N, C-alpha and C positions, 0 to 999 in steps of 0.2 A: 816591702818594695815599693819604690814610688812610681807613679804614673800608671797607665793602663796598659795592660798586656793584650796584645793582638790575638785573635783566634791563630792557632798553630794548625799547618796542615797535616793531616793524618791519612789521607787515602783519596782514592777515585770512585765515582760511582761506577758500578758494574752494568752489564747488560740487562736488559728487561724493565727498566725504569718507567714509570708512569708518572702522572702528575700527581698522585697521591701517595705512591709508593715507590721505595727505592733501596738499594743496597750500596754498602762502601767497601771495597776492597782496601784493606789496611797496609800501609807502607810497612816496609820491613822494621820491626822493632816497636811498632805502635801499638800492637797488642798488649804490651806491657804497660800502656798509658790509658787507651781508651777502655772505659768500663760500660755495663750496662747502663742506661738512663743518662750517659753522657750527652749533652747538648752540643749540637754542631750547626754550622751553616754550611749549605751547598751553593757554591758559586755557579748556578746552571748557565751552562754555555747558550742555552736558547733564549736567555734574558733574565735577570733578576737574581736576587739572593734568596734562598728558602731557608726558614729555621726548621730544624728537625731534632728528633731524639733517637739515639742507638739504643736498639732492643734486639735481643734474640741473637746474639753472636754466635759464631761457630768457626772451627778451625778445619781446614780441608787438607788432606794430604794423600794423594792417589797410590802412594807407594803402601800405604798401611790400611787401605779400604779393606773391610772384612765381607764383604759380598763375593769375593772371589780370592784364589791364590795368587799372591805377587812376590817378587824379589824382596820387597820390604819386609813383608811377613816373615820370610825365611830369615831375614837377619834379626828380626825381633824375637823369633823362636829359640836363636842362639845366644840371645843375651847382648847382641850388639845393636847401636843405634842405626836405624833406617836412614835412608838419605832424606834431607828436608828440602831439596831442589824442587821439588813440585808442592810444597807445604805453603799455604797462604790463609789468612784470617778476613772473615766477613761479618758486618753487622747489617741487620735489617734497619732501615731509616723510617721512622714514624713521622710523617709530615705534619708539622703544626701549621706553617702558612709562608706565604711570600712577605718578605720584609718592605713594606711600600713607606712612603712619605708619611701617611696618616696611621701608621702602626701595620698590624698584621693584616693581610688580605688572603682570600682563599687563592691556593696556587692552581693557575690553570692552564700551565704550560708543562709539556712534557719535559721531565728531566733529562739533560742529554747524557749518555753515557760517557765516561772519563772526565766527568765535571769535578772540580776539585772540592774537597770536602774539607773543612777546618773545624777544630775544637776549641769552644770557650773555656779559659781558664782564669783564675785570679779575678781581679777587679774589672775585667770587661764583662759587664752584667748584661745577659742576653735578655733578662725579665722586662727590661725597659721597652723592648719591642711589642710586648703583649697587650697592655692597654695602659692608658693613663689614668692612674686611681691612686688616691691617697690611703686607701685601704688595704693591708697586706695580711697574709695569714701565714706564719712560719717562713722557712727559706727552702730553696731548692736544695735537695739532700745533699749535694756536693760542694755547697760553698755557703756559709753562713750569712755571706754578704749579698746574696742573691734573694731578696725577699720577693715574694710570690703574691702578685696583685690579686684582689677579687673584685667581682662586679656587683657593686652595691645594690643595683635594681633588682636584682634576684635574690636578695636575703629572705624576702618573705614568699619565696617559692619552696622553703623549707630545707632542713639539712639532716643527713644521717651520718651517724659516725659508729663505724663497724670494726670490731677487731676482738680477739680471745683477750680474756683476762691477762694482764701483763703487758698488752700491746701498747698502752699508753692513752686509751681513750679519754679517761678522765683529765689526764695531764693538757691533752690537746684543746678540751673544751675550757679548762680552767685558766690557762694561760695564753690561749691563742683566739678560740672562737668567742668566748665571752667577752674579752677585751674589744676585739673588732666590732662586736655588736653594739657595745657602749659606744664607741667612736662613731659609728654609723647613727647614732642618735636612738638606739634602742633601750627601753628600760627590760630588765631581766628577771623573770622569775623561775627559780631552780627547784625542781622537785627531786630532794636527795633522798634517794630509796634507803640506803644503808645509814644517812646520816654521818659518813665519815670522809666523803669525796668533795664535800662543798662547803658544808656548814663550819667546819673549823676555820676555812679560809677567808670567810667574808663576815662582815661586821653584823649586818642584819640578818637574824636568822629566827624562824618561829618554829617552836615544838609543834608536833603534829597534833596533839591533844589540846592545843589552845585555838585550833582553826575551827572555825562554825561551820558545821556541815548542814546544808539545808534539808529542810523537813522531808521532802520527797525522796532524797537521797538515803536518810536516815530510814525511812519507811521501807525503802527497796532492800536495805541491808537486813532489816528486822524479817522482811517477808522471805528472804534467802535462808536466815537463821533458822526460822521456825518452819520451813516449807510451806509458806503461803498461810500460815495460821491454820493448817490443816486442811486447807481448800484446795482444789485443782486450780491450775494456773486461769484458766478463763471462766470458772464458776464465780457466781456472785459471792462476794467475800464480806460480809457485815463486820467481821472481826477486824480485818485490817482496815476497813472504813473508820471503824471506832478509833483505832490507834491513831489514824492519820488526823482525825479531827482533834484528839487529845494532843498530838505533838504542835498543833497549829494553835490550840487555844491555851496552853498552860505554859507558864513562865518555868520551864525547867532547867535551863541551860544555867551554868555558874552556880549551881547548888550542890550539896554533897550527894554523892551517887544513890544512896540509898533514899534519901528524899526525892531526888528526881524520878527515880525509878517508880517509888509509890505514887507521885503526882500522875504520871502518864498511865499507869495501872489503873488507879482509882477514877479518873476522868473517863477512860475507855469504859469501864464497869458501868459508870453512870450513864454513859450513852446507851449501852447495849440493854440495860434494864429498862430505860424509857422506851426505848424501840420495842422490847419484847411485850410490853403492855398490848401491842397491837396484834399479836401473833398468837399461835399456840404455845402453851406452857412447855411443852417439850422441847420445841425449836429455840425457845428463848434460853432454856437451861443449857442447851447444846453450845450456844454462842457462849455464854460464861464459862462452860467447861473449857472450851478451847482457848479462851482467853487466858485462863488459870493456867493450863498446860504450856501455853505459849511462853507465858513469864516464867516458867522454870526455866527456860533457855534464855530469855532476855534478862541476865542476872544484872547485879550492881556493875560487875566489871564490864558487861558489854554496854550499859548505859553511859559509863564512865569515858568510854571512847568519843563520845558526842557532846560533852559538856563544854567544849570550847566555844569562846564568844567572839573571837576576831573574824570578822566576815570577809568575804572574797574582796568586796569593794575596797575595804581597809587594806588588804594585801596589795591591791593595785595601786592604790595611794602610797603606800610605802615604797614600793617598787620605784613610782616615779619621783619620789623625793628623795630616796637613797641611792637609786641607780640600779642596785641589786638586792633582791631579797631571797633568802633560802628557806624552803619549808624542809625542816629537819624531820624525816619520817622513821629514825631509828627505833623507837619505842612504840609503833604500832603493828598491830597484826595486818597482813595483806590486805583484808576486806576494809579495813579502816582505812588503809593509805589509798585504795582505789576509791572509797567513798569521798575522801577528802579531794583528790585529784578531780574527782566528776564534778563536785560542788563548785571549785574554783573554773573548770572548764566551761560549765554551764553560764557562769556569770560572765565570761568573756565572749562565749556565744551570743549570748542575749544581747550585749553592747554592740557587737557586729551586726547582729540583725537589725538594731536599730540605727544602722548607717554611722556609726561612731568608730573613727579611727583610732587605733590604740598604740601603734609604734612600740610594740612589747614584744620580747622573745620568750617563749616558753621551753625551758630546758628540761627534757624528760630523761633522767638516767634510769638504767634498766628497762629499756622500752618494752620487751617481750612480756613483762609482767603487767603491762596495761593493755597491750594489744597483742597476744600471742597468735600463734599459726591457727589454733582454733580455739577461740575464745569461749569461755562459760560463764554464766552467772552475771556478776558485775562486771568482767572483763568484756563481756558483749557490749555493755553501755559505753564502757571508757573506749573501747576500739572504735565504735561508732562516732563518738563524739571527737575524737582526735581526726578522723576522716572529716567530719565537718568542720572543724577548726581550721584544717588545711584547706578546705575549699573556699571558706570565708576569708581566711588570713591573707591570701594573695590579693584581695581587693581592699583590705581593712587595716594593713600593717601588723599584723601578727605573723612572726616567725617560729615555726614549732622545730626545735632541735631534738633529736632522739637519739640516744646512745644504745647500742646493742652489742652483745657478744657473737651472735649469730645474724646472717642475712636471711636465710630462708628456711622454710621446713620446721622441724619441731623445735630447733634451738634458735629461731629467727623471729623476726617482726611478721605480723599479719601482712599478708601480700597486697592487700587494699591500702593500708597505711604506707607500705614501702613505696608504691607507685607514685605517692605523693611527695616524696623525699626527692627533690629534683637535684640537689647538691649533695654529694656522698664523699666521705673520708673513709678509705677502706685500708685497714691495718692488717697485721697478720691474722688470717682467718682459721678457724676451726676445720678439721680435716672434713666434717659434715658438709661443709659449705664448697666441697671441691667442684661440684657440679656448677655453682654460681661462677667460681673462679674459671672454669673453662669458657663460660660464655663471655666474660670479660677478656680472656685471652684471645679468643676468636676475633674479636674486634680490634684488638690494640697491640698485638705482638707480646702482650704481657703473659709471661709463663705462669701456669697455676702453681707451680711448685715454689716459685719466687713469692707469692702471696702467702704460702703456708709457711715461709721461713723469713719473712720481713723482720728486721732488728726493731726492738722497741722504740717508739717515737718517730717510726717512718709510716707514712701513709700516702696511698694515691688518691689524688685530689680531682674529681671528675664532675661533670654536670654544669647547671646553668650559671653558677658563681664563677667557674673556671673560664678566664679568657682564652685559654687553649682548647682547640677541639679534641686533643687527645689527653688523657689523664696526665698529670705531673706528679713525680714522686717528691714529697715534701717533708721536711723533718723540722724541728724546732729546739731552741735552746731555753733553758729555764734559768733566769738571772738569779743570781743570789740574793736572798732577802725577798723574794716574790712571795 
């Protein structure tokens, strides 16, 4: 079809409209065309054109109301069709803004009842009214030609992508979020928890066991593995101190696991034997006994997890050179994955504390693994450092992108982390997140039931990067050969 199609009239504004809320009574037959999330323009009789979204539709027929007995119900009971004379259809209208010369503005005029409402279709793209941006993400759900613009200046206010398994989170990140981050000038480091969602799709991939994890993080892992080498958490711990010194002084990385383990053990033992000369023999022997029992747990397999030699600065350099680098975490245990992430995050934090601008996006798949509702052990460290990265990133060009199956509670992200994600993409949610959905519904006319049944690849886009004050339902298409 050639040319631009104008919006088509669908109804008029009903009584009770305000400057921020309204309802439309549909013309006869329009209920078969107008859908939930259709974009419309209100030709306000009080002045100006107002862009809005149809949400929360309902049909009304007083002949078949169930609160009391009516002649229509009598007809229905006998199997005959009640009269439709009093039947009409209404949609709530969620206001986006007044369409001014410089784009959208806040609507401050009361919307007059009986104002004409028209619906956008085809090539007449209403997205052009939102903002002037060369960055887009996906398209408005109803029309692939309507690319949805994003506000670049809020990328480093951090992004959350939420949805159950099968909702399309990884596809959204892979085919839309990461490309627009690259277009915005960000280098991207991806923490691929399963090693299957990103590593096979990008050229630069680093296996987890090749990543060098800094000595303090390795020690923290050993402390957790051995229950603090047999000491209370706040108690003076000479064994842990000796192992820490051994990790720093011995060249153990890049060696065979059995050799690396032996070097750490022997050097720690030597330190304890030298220190034991200054104290009682029984205490010195206790130190050595606890070292021996701890190294029964610190096996060659445990040491092998930390033999990697690629340092965080090299990962960052590779991301800057290649544009995107993936850490393939498929072959590691959870604690090793957390330790590798913590080591990389510590390095990025240190750079920002030294006032260095990064222009880097850190994509964290399976977010609750790093920052769960109630973190324990290394999870506490990774949760805290994500919060720190978010705080610093807003000033120094680091964007945190976190993917999660759940939003809140036991299946979701830590609340303190989620509060830092100022842009959110919400796909089909888990039933345990129904309460969170109700909060969203109360603000934007979005039915919680809709969030429970969204099709794959459909997400509500809301927050700082969205030029619309109300969430927009977006989708995306994957090009062949991508």
